[in-house]
N, C-alpha and C positions, 0 to 999 in steps of 0.2 A: 466330245465333252472339250474340246473347245469351244463351243458355239455357245455349252451352257455356262462356261465360265463369264463368258460373252456378256449374257445374258443377264449373271449377276451381279458381275459390276457397273452393271448399267440400270439396272433395279436399285442398288447402291445408290448410285450417284442420285437418283430423282430423289432416292429418300432423304440422302444429305440436303441437296437442293430445300426438299418442301422444309426444311426444320429452319433454313436461314431465311431471318427478319427479312423482305425485302422493300426496305424504306422510301425506296424509290419509287416503288410501285406505289405507296398510299401517298405519297404526294402528289403521285399526278392524278391519283381520283381526288384529293380536297382541290387539284385543278380544275380538271375539271365540272364539278361541280361548284366552284366558286361563285359563280353569280348568286346560285339559288341558296347557299348558305348565304351571303350576304345580304341577298333578300330578306330571307326567313329571318335574320337576326335583325334588320332594320323594319320589319312588321311587328317583330314583338316589342323591340324594342319603343315603338311609338303607343303600340297599347296600353304598356308598362306609364308611357311617360302620360297618355290621359288618364291613367288610374292615380299618376301620383302628383300628379296636378289638382287632383279634385280632391285630395287627401290635404285636412286637415292640418296646420305646423302644429307640433306640441312644442314646449319650449322647457328647458329643465335649467333652475337656480341649486347652486350648490352652497354651503356653507361650511365651515369648517371648529370643529369642537373638542379642545382636549380638557381629556380626564384625567387630572393628576392622580397618580402613584401614591403621595402620601397628603393626606390633609394637614390644614394648621391650626393642630391642636394645642388649645390655652394648656391643658394639661391632660393624662393618660387617661382615657375613659374611654378606649376602642371596646370595650367589655359594656358599656353602655347600649352599644350600636351593633354590636356583632358581627360587625366587616372586616376583614384582613386586606386591607388596599395594596396591599404588596404581590400579591398571586394571580395568575393568570384569569382564575375562575370568578374573581372581584369585577375583569373588565368584559369578559363572555354577559355578565349580569349584565353591567350596565348596558352592553350593545339592546339585547335584550327586553330592557325595560323604554331605551329610546326606539324600538320596537312597538311595545306595547300599546293594546287598546285603553288601556288609562291616560299617557302620555295623548294617542291622536284624540280623543273623548275632549281632553283639555283645549288644546289645540282649534277644536271646530267649535268648542265656548267661545275663544275670546276672537275669536276671528269670525265668528259668525258665520260661519259656512253656511249654513240650512237658509240665508239667505240672500247666497250670491249667486249671482245667472249661471255661473257653470257647473257650478250642483246643484240648482231648481232643474235645469234642463237633462244630466245626469240622471237624477230623481225618477224622473217625469219620464227618462228613456226605458228608466228599470223595471217602475209600473206598468207601460206599456210595451215589456219585450214578444217577440214574434213569438218566439217556444210559447209562452202563456197562452195563445191565442190561436196557435193550432192545438195545444192541449185540450184546451175546451172547445173546438170545432169535430174534435175527434169525438171525446165523450159526449157532445150531443149527436155524433153522428151515429155511435157504438151504443143505443139504447139499453140493448141488453146487458151491459155492465152495471153496476150496482150506482145509483148513483148519489150520493151523499154530500148535501148541501154544507156548505162553510160557515160555520156559526160565527155573525157580525161579531168584528171586534168593535171595543171600549175606545174610545176618544184617549186615552192614557196609554193602550194598548198601540194603538196605529201610531201616536206622537213614538213612543219607546222604537215602534219596528222600521220608523223611518228614520229615527236618530240610527238604529245600530246600523241600517242600509248607509246612509249618513259616511258613517265611521267604515265602513266597510270601502268604501267608494273611494274614500281619503286613503287608507291604506293602502290599499292597491299601487299609488303612485308615491307611494314613500319610501326611500332604499335608502339604507341605512347600512355604510360600507368602511368597516376599521383599516386603518393604512397599513398593510405589513411591517410587523416590528417596529412600528410607536403608538404613542398614546393617543393619537389623533382619530379622530370618528368625522369621516365624510355622509353630512346629511344632504340629502340629492331628494328632489322634489319635481315630476314634469306633471306640467298644464299646460292649454291650450291658451291662456292669461299668463303673461312671463309677468307682470307684478303679482299675482298672484302664486309663481311658484318663488321668487321671493321673499315674501313675507311668509308662506309655510314655511319655509326653509331655515329663516330666521325664527321662528315663532316656535318653533319644535324644538332648538336648542335655548330658547330666553326658558319655556318649559317644561324641558327637565331639570334644567337648574331651579328654577323655583319648588321644582315638589320635590328636589332632593333636599332643601331646604328648611320645607313643610312639613318633610317627614321626618324628618332632625329634629325641627321643632318639639314637634308631636312627642318622638319617642324620650326627649331628654325632660319633658312637662311628665309623661305618664313615670319615668323613671324617678322624678323626684320624686313625686306623690308617694308612690311605692315603698323610695326610702324610707319617707316618715313613717309610715305606717309600722314600716318594721321594726323600726331603731326601737320604737316604742317598747315595743316588744321583746326586743333584746335587752333594754336595757334593765324591764324587771327581771328577765331570766339571769342577768348577773349578779342581780342585789339578792334574789333567792340563794344562788350558789355560795357567792361571799357570805353570806350569814350562816349557812350549814357549815362553810369553813373553819369560821370564826367559832361556834357553838361546839365543833372535836375538837377543839384546842383547850378551848373553859373546860370541857368535861373530861375530860381525861389525862389533864393538866400538864399539858405538855408545852415547851418554850423550843428546843430546837431534835426536833427528834431524828432529823438527819444525824447528829452526831452521837445521841444515845444509840442509836441502833449502829451506829462504829462502831462504838467503844467494847460493845457486844458481842458485835462480830472478833473485833481482833481477843475479847477473853475467851469466849471459845474454844477459838482457833487456836491459842496459846497453852489453855488447859487440855486441849485433843493433843498435843506433841507430849507435854509432859506426862500426860496418862500411858502414850503410847510408849516411849524411854523406858516410865515404870515397870510398862508390864514385858517388856525385853529383857529389863534387868531381874525382875524377878523370874524368869525361862532360868535363865541362866544360875542364877542361885540354888530355885530347886532343882535343876538337874545335881550339880555339885550335892546340896545336901540331900538328896539319896542317896547316892554314890556312900557318901559319908555313913549314912543310916547304914550300907549295905554288909561295911567291911567291921561290924562289934564294936568299935575300938582298940580292936591290934594295932601298935605303932608303926609295926614293920608296914602293914599291908595298906595304915592309909600314910605313908612316905612316900609308897609308889602311886599315889592319885598322880593323875596328869595333873588336876587342880591343883595338886600339893608341892608335886616334884617344880610348876612354873612358878609358884611362889617366890618373889623376890629374897625375904628373909631366908626360905627351905635350902633356894640356892647356894645364897651367905655357906649357910654351915653347914649344905656337903662338898662345897668349894676348901673350907677349912678343915672337915673329918679327910678329904684326900690325900693333904697337906698334910696330915697327923699318922694317917696312914703309911705314907712313900719315906715320911721321915722316920717311924717305926720299922717300918720294912731295910731301910738303908741300914738305921743303926744294928742292925741284927746280924749284919755281915762281917760288920766289925765287931761287937760288945756282946758279953754274955747277957743272961737273963737279968741278972741281980747288977749289972753295971751301974749307975747312979743316974747313968744317959737314956737307959734305956726304960730304967724306972720313971725316970722325970717322964721319958717321952710319951711311956704307956698310959701315966695318967691325964696327960694332954689328951690321949685321944678317947680316952674315958669322957672327960672332958664334954669334950667334942661330939659325941655320943647321945651325950645324955641332954647336950645345950639343943640338940637335934627334936629329941623326945619330946623337951618341952615346947617349941617351938611348931610341933605339929600340933600338942594339942591346944598349944594356944590358936592356932589357926583354924582345926575343929570346931572347936568354940567361936570364932568369929565367924566363920561361915553359918552356924545356926540361927547366929543373931543378927549376920546380916539377910538368911531367906525372911525373918520373922519380920525385920523392918520395911522388906521390900513387898511381905504380904499387905501390910498396916498401910504402907503411902499407896499402893494399887486403890486397897476399897476407898479410902478419903479421894485420891480423885474422881474417880468412877462415881462418885457422888456431887464430885464439883460440876462434872461436866455435865452431870446430867439436871442439874440447878440453873445451868448456865444454857444449857440448850430449852427449857424451857423460857428463860426468859428472855430468850433472845427470839423464839416463836410468838410472843406476848406482843414480843415489840413491831415485828416483820407484819405482821395482823395491823398493830394502826398506822404502818406507815403503808400497808396497804387503802387502806382505805381513805387516808390523808390523802395519797396520790389521786385517787378516786373524785375526793372531792375538788383537788388542788385542778385534777384537767379539766372539770365541766366550767372550774373558775376560767381558766386558760381559755378553752374554746369559747366560753362563755363572750369575753373581755377580747379574742381575734375578732371572733364578729361584730363584736359591736365597731371595735375601730374602723374593723373596712368598710362597713355600711358608713359611720358617721364620717370618714375621708372620701367615700365615693358622694355620700349626700354634699359634700362643699366643696370639690369638683364639678358636681351637676349645676350644685347654685351657682360658682361661678360663672359657669360657659353657659347658663342659661337665656344671655340677656345678648350673647357674643355665637354668632354660628356660620362657621365657613363654606365655600358652596366647593363641591370634589370635585370641578369641571369650569371651565371659560370656555369664551365663546374665541377660536382665534381666528376666525376670516367671516365679515357676516357675507351672507348671499347678497349677489347683485342683481341688477334686472336684466335678465338675458337679454340678448341681442339678436343670433343667429338662434331658429329654429334649432333645437336637440333631433326631430326627428319631423317627419322623412326625411335623411341625406339622400336629396332628389337626385346630385350628377354622381354619389356614387350606385344611387340604387337603377342610375341609366346606364352607368358606365358597365356595374355588376350583371346588369341582364344581355346588356349585348354581347359583354365577354360567354357569359352562359348561354345565349342561346346562341352563339355561333359555334360554341366548342359541342352544344346539341347537334345543329347540324350537321359540323363534321363526323360526329358520331353516328348518326342516321346514314350517312354519305359513304362512311367506311362497312357500315352494319350492312344496307343494301349492296356496296359491291362485293363483301362478301357472300350475302346469299342469291347473288347473281353467279350461276355457272354459265354462263355463257362463253365462246371464244370468242377472245376480242384483239391477243397480239399475238406476234410469229412465236412469241417463247411458251403462249399457251397451246397452239399448235403443234411444236414438238415436245414440250410437257407431258398436258392432256392428254392427248392423241398420242404422243409417238411416229408420230409424222413427219414428211417432208416439206414444209412451206415452199408452194411451188408460185402463187401467186395473191397480190395482193388487188383488190378493185374498190376503188376508194366510194364513197356517198355521193349522189350526182342530189342536188336539190329539183324536186319534184314534185308532183301534187302525190299525198299517200297512197291515194287508193288507184293513182293511174300507173300505167309501165313508166319504165324508162323511153324519153323518144327511141325511133328507129335505128337514128343518122347520128344518134349522141359521139358514135364513136369520129365521124369526118366535120365534128362544130369542133371548130378552129380556137375557141373561145374557153373549152373543157379540155385544154391540153393535157389537164394534168390523168383524165383519164383515158386520154386515148395513150397517154408513154405506159397507164398500169396496163393497158390491156395489148399493149406491145413488149412489156417486160416481162409478163406472161407466155408469149407468143417467141420472145428470146430462152426463157428456159426451157420451153416444151422443145427447143428445136434441139437444145443443152444433150436433151436426152436422148436424142435421136439421130446421133450423131452418123449416120451411114445411111440414116432416111430411109432404113429401110419400114420403119413405122411409120403407119400412113392413120393408123381408123384410132382418132382421137372418141373417147365416151366420155362425157363429162354429165354428173347425177349429182342428186343430193338428198340427206338424211329425209327431209319433209319439204311438204307446197312451199312456195312464199321466201325459198332463200335466193333467189335470183339465177338461179339456171338454165334458165332458158335465155337472156340476158346476156350471162358470160360468154352462152354456149354464139349467139348469133353474131356480138362481138368479135369474140374468139374464131369465127369464119371470117368476119371482115377481115381480120389481120392478117390471118394466113392468104385470104385473097389479092394479098397487096404483093405476095414473095412467091405464089403460084395458083395452079389450076385446084380449085377449093370446095365442097361441097359438103352443105349443113343436109343435117337428114334429121327427121322429125318420130325417135320413135314410141312416144310418149301418146300411145294409141286409148289411153281411155280419157287423158283431158288437154288434149293437144291445142298449142298455144303457137306455132310460128306462123301457122295459115291467117292467122289474123294481125299477129302482128308487122305483114308484112304488106295485109290488107288483100288477101285472096280471100279466095268463095269459099264457104265451107263444102261445095262441093268437088272442090277441087282434086283429082288422083291423087296419091300419094303412094307410100313406104308400103300401106298396108294393099294397096289394090296391085303394085310391082311383084309383091309376094305371092298375093293369092292366081297372079297371071291373068286378072281380067281388063288389063290395062299396061299398053308397052310402055319402057322406059320414057321416049320421048313423049309421051303426054302424061307421066308422072315429073316429069324434069323442069323447072322452071328458071328462068334466069333473071337475076337480080342486075340490070347492068349500072348501079349507081356503085353497086361496090364490088359487080366481076364476079359475085359467085353465082354457083347453081346451088337450089333447094329442094328435096325434096319432104313436102308436109306427111303428117299423120294419115291423111287420105281417109278412105271410107270409115265408119264407124263399122268393127268387127265384135262380135260377138265372145268371140277367145282370142283374145290378143296375147297369150303366152303363149299358147296353142300353135300362131301362126310365128312370134317370134323362134319357137323351138324348130321351127322346121328344117327342113335343109335347103329349102327355097330362099329363107332369108340369109344363111350362111353363104349361099350361095351368090347370091343380088350384092353382100356389100364384099365378097370377094373380087366379082366379079366390077363391079364402081372402083376399089381400090389399082384396078388397072390402068382405068382413067385416068382416074384423081391423083393428085400428089398430098392433098391432102383430106381426109375426110371427119367432119367434124358431126357426132351424135349428141341428139340431146336426149335424152330419157326418161322414165319417172322416177319418183324419188325413193329410193331406197326401202325408209320404212313404211311407205302404203303402201306396194304391192312387190313380186321378185323382179318386172322385167329386167329392171338394172342384170339382177345378176347374169341374167340368159344374156342381155344382151352384149353383157363383160366377155363372153363368149365368143364373139366377132370381133373385140375392141382388140387395137395392139398396144393402147397406153388407159391406161383410166385414173379422172380427176374429177372429187368431190369439192362438191362446193359448199362453205358455211356461211350463213349469214352473222358475219360477225357482232359480235356483244347480242345475241338474239337468241341461238339455239342451245338450249342445254347439251353438256359434254356429252352427258351419256346416254343423251337421243344419237350424236355423231359417232358415239364409240362402237355402241348395236349396231348402228349403218358398218361399218368401216369393219366389223367383227363377221357380219353374215359376207362380206368378201372373201375374210379372210378361209372360211371354213369350208369355201368353195373353192379353195386354192390360187384365189387372184389376188395380186399385189395390187396395190392403191402407188399408183405412182407420185403424186401430188395431191393436196390441198388448198385448195384456190379460196383464200379468203374474201367475202363478198361484202359491199356496202358498208367500210370501214368509215367512220368518221374524224378526219386522220385532224380535225379541228379540238375534236373533241377529248381524241387522245391524249392532248397534252404534250407527249411527248414525240411529237414525230423523228425523233431518229431510231426510236422501237422499229421505223417499217422503214427505215434507211434501204436503199437498195432494189426496192419492188416497184414506187411510185417515184414519180419526180417532183420532188417538191419546192425544187428553187425555183420553177419554170425556165430551167433552161430549154425544154424547144416547146416556148411559146410561139417561139419566129418561126417556127415549122411552115409551111402550107401541106 
């Protein structure tokens, strides 16, 4: 369980390392390829320089035009021109006018550009374009296509076509650029001729102003002519409408119809109000009259009527009657009926009652008379109102007719006055035309070419090509899956870095010289081998592990060279034996200059030769060598035999160090068989060459049979190319410290 946790933590740590961007690694890659990057940049820049120097310089001249937002108007006649100079659309319209073919044609005609050498050359190039030639060639070859002959153009059509092409070529080099938040427009023209560029830039501004004045003059003339024609017709209409109005007044015998209509309206309103009041009084009188008729003339009942009781005269008599009755009642309490005071009081009461009856009778007679008068008044007022209405209708009809005639007169008069005013205004400004723009800055003769920007192009090319070179270097580094550093050995392979053998200059197809280890001028290589020897010794402090096997994943990784030089280094500290067990493609015999029939490990294991016959001593290095020996048809069976294990075991008793060179693990399985007899196993990897997947696959083959790799030897490392020597510190003498050692 603890082992699984440790493996999980190690895997997590590896994943975290992969997520970290190692900028120093990228700097090393760039530093390694700096000369190639610089060469690429210089070559590309040189080629671009040749192209740029062959280009024809183009000059650019610019003039400034100020477009006024408000025209200098003598009078207000903006309606004549139909333009509002205060709106954004107005300025955008002017920009489009400056770009128009109309202005371009006028400039072409003004400067006679059809005869200018620059445009003559462009016209000839357009007429003899490569595309037309290719098109004609293809048509001539593809005879099965319908061949339609072009109709010949007349001279006028050819001239018009030439002119349109000239205008198109002219417009391609013209640029109209409004300055933001201003009314200024930049007119720029590019040409191979600096003088022509300045002339065109100034001519465009001048032609624009002239065309505006011409258009304005034409509009003024047309407006004047149209106003004159329209004014005569309006005058006739006005006279006819005025005549109709005068005849209407004469026929109807009217003087002030507005006042008469007003009086009639007031009269009708007054009669209507009187009629309404009279009708209200008639209703009230009718109600009282009907009540009186229902009581049949009985004074007592008539006196009890509310209308009679509420009358002021009746109320006064009633009050007198109450006083008389009260007086009689009080006297009756004191005097008898025949007393003089009682008689007088009784007489007074009778007189008051008689007066009440007379007042009631008189009031009833007045009610009847008032009712009759109210009826008569209502009838008279109704007749008067009807008559007033008829008169008012007649007057309003006349008023409507008069208004129609008067409106026609007013409309015609207004149109006539408006047209007459516009005619006078147009006539006033016809001789004074103000421009809507003025030249702010005239174009001057350009001194420096506008394009190509040679220095800028070359600098940009140098930078971009260098950047492209850096990109290619990084891509190649990313695509390179080889093992190139200690970090790759530990991170990608998960193995211990045992030693580093620096690359030594030699012919590519030849092997490294045999005695390179003893050459004092190659002290770096020698010290790297000694460092590898020291690392191996530190793994075996007890000295029990004598048999060291050296293998690789694929051929040409330098395992034989490492085995030989490691044997040389071991030979300096103890009795050492070098054995070649690569029975398929042996190399040690050839490297030591031995003959091909020299008996070796195959003969020794097979028992055809003795150890003394197979053993060779290298006097220069003081080591013994056993070659592969005679070729055998079954090398694996030979290596798997007990005799091979016994031979290795016997040799281990005689030697302090045994170095075994085996076949590549990915080629055959011989190395796996030999590893059963080895005490330590080292895997040689050619730096920056062998794919990491191939190396990992070879290592996994050992692990599947239970063999542990004691370390990886990184061979043929180009330390100078690596750029960062500190990445290999401790594996070779990069300071030259051992250069004086013999």
